[in-house]
C-alpha positions as CSV (number, residue, x, y, z in Angstrom):
1,M,205.8,160.8,20.3
2,P,206.0,162.2,17.0
3,K,208.4,165.5,15.8
4,A,205.9,168.0,14.6
5,K,207.4,171.7,12.4
6,Q,206.5,174.5,14.4
7,L,205.8,177.8,12.3
8,T,207.2,180.9,13.7
9,A,204.8,184.2,11.9
10,W,207.4,187.2,13.4
11,V,204.8,189.8,13.6
12,E,204.2,193.7,14.5
13,D,204.1,193.9,18.5
14,R,200.2,195.2,18.6
15,P,196.7,194.3,19.4
16,G,195.2,192.6,16.3
17,A,198.2,191.1,14.6
18,L,196.9,187.9,15.9
19,G,193.7,188.1,15.1
20,E,195.0,189.0,11.7
21,V,197.6,185.9,11.9
22,A,195.1,183.4,12.6
23,S,192.3,184.9,10.3
24,A,194.7,184.7,8.0
25,L,195.1,181.2,7.9
26,G,191.6,180.4,9.2
27,A,190.9,181.8,5.5
28,K,193.4,179.1,3.4
29,K,191.4,176.1,6.4
30,V,194.8,175.5,8.1
31,D,194.0,174.4,11.4
32,I,195.9,175.9,14.4
33,K,196.5,172.3,16.4
34,A,198.6,174.9,18.9
35,F,200.2,178.1,19.6
36,M,202.0,180.3,22.0
37,A,202.3,184.2,21.4
38,A,204.6,186.4,23.2
39,V,207.0,189.6,22.7
40,V,211.0,188.3,21.5
41,E,213.4,191.1,21.1
42,G,210.3,193.8,20.2
43,R,208.5,191.5,17.9
44,G,205.4,189.2,18.1
45,A,206.5,186.2,17.8
46,I,203.6,183.8,17.5
47,R,204.3,180.1,17.6
48,M,202.3,177.3,16.4
49,V,201.7,174.0,14.9
50,V,199.5,173.6,12.1
51,D,197.9,170.8,9.8
52,K,199.8,172.5,6.6
53,P,202.5,173.9,7.8
54,A,203.0,175.0,3.5
55,A,199.9,176.6,3.2
56,A,200.3,178.4,5.6
57,R,203.8,179.4,4.8
58,K,202.4,180.5,1.8
59,V,200.2,183.0,4.0
60,F,202.8,184.1,6.0
61,A,204.5,185.2,3.2
62,E,201.6,186.2,1.0
63,Q,201.3,188.6,4.1
64,G,204.4,190.4,5.0
65,W,205.4,187.7,7.9
66,E,209.0,186.4,8.2
67,S,208.7,183.4,9.5
68,T,211.3,180.5,10.6
69,E,210.5,177.4,10.6
70,E,211.9,174.7,13.9
71,D,211.2,170.8,14.5
72,V,210.0,170.3,18.5
73,V,209.0,167.2,20.0
74,G,204.9,166.4,20.0
75,V,203.5,164.5,22.7
76,T,200.0,163.6,24.7
77,L,199.5,164.0,27.7
78,A,196.2,162.5,30.3
79,D,194.8,165.1,31.2
80,K,196.1,164.0,35.3
81,P,198.7,164.8,37.8
82,S,202.0,164.2,37.1
83,S,201.8,163.8,33.4
84,L,204.0,167.2,32.1
85,G,205.9,166.2,35.9
86,S,206.8,162.4,34.3
87,V,208.3,163.4,30.7
88,A,210.2,167.2,32.2
89,N,212.0,164.2,34.7
90,K,212.7,162.0,31.6
91,L,214.0,164.7,29.3
92,S,216.0,166.6,32.3
93,E,217.4,163.3,33.2
94,A,218.8,162.9,29.8
95,G,220.0,165.9,30.0
96,I,217.9,168.0,27.3
97,N,216.8,171.4,28.5
98,I,213.3,172.5,28.1
99,H,213.7,176.3,26.2
100,Y,210.3,176.3,26.3
101,A,207.0,174.4,25.9
102,Y,203.2,174.8,24.8
103,T,199.9,172.5,24.9
104,G,197.0,172.6,22.5
105,S,194.1,170.8,22.5
106,A,194.3,166.5,21.1
107,K,191.2,165.3,19.5
108,S,189.8,164.0,22.9
109,A,189.1,165.7,26.0
110,A,190.9,163.5,28.4
111,K,194.3,164.4,26.8
112,V,196.3,167.6,25.4
113,N,198.9,167.3,22.6
114,T,202.3,169.7,24.0
115,Y,205.0,170.9,22.3
116,F,208.8,171.1,23.4
117,A,211.2,173.2,22.4
118,V,214.7,172.0,22.8
119,A,218.8,172.0,21.8
120,D,218.8,167.6,20.2
121,V,215.4,166.5,18.7
122,Q,216.6,163.5,18.1
123,A,217.9,162.3,21.8
124,A,214.1,163.9,23.3
125,L,212.7,161.4,21.2
126,K,214.6,159.0,22.5
127,A,214.6,160.1,25.9
128,L,211.2,159.8,25.8
129,R,210.3,156.0,23.9
């Protein structure tokens, strides 16, 4: 379970914004490993884990998109019943609240990578060992 860098691009809430962000990253050969998009306080928040965070930050700056960076906990889950429940319960038993989570594809179809935003990343990593 590695710690991962999550980048958030803050964009205008309008049709096409997600496509623009994804295309701009793709043009610079930045691979999006997982993402979630939501509207937060009237703005588009595109949260993602990418293979080249520094290149992604540069793209965001070049496009004039505000961005933020946070540590999240990355867990690879088997594609079977109870995998998510088991991990979520371990965090709960350690007193760790999950603020949000999202999933991206792993290298095989039998597993998925899931990222958890929590207040204490180190405590979550310890709980999931």
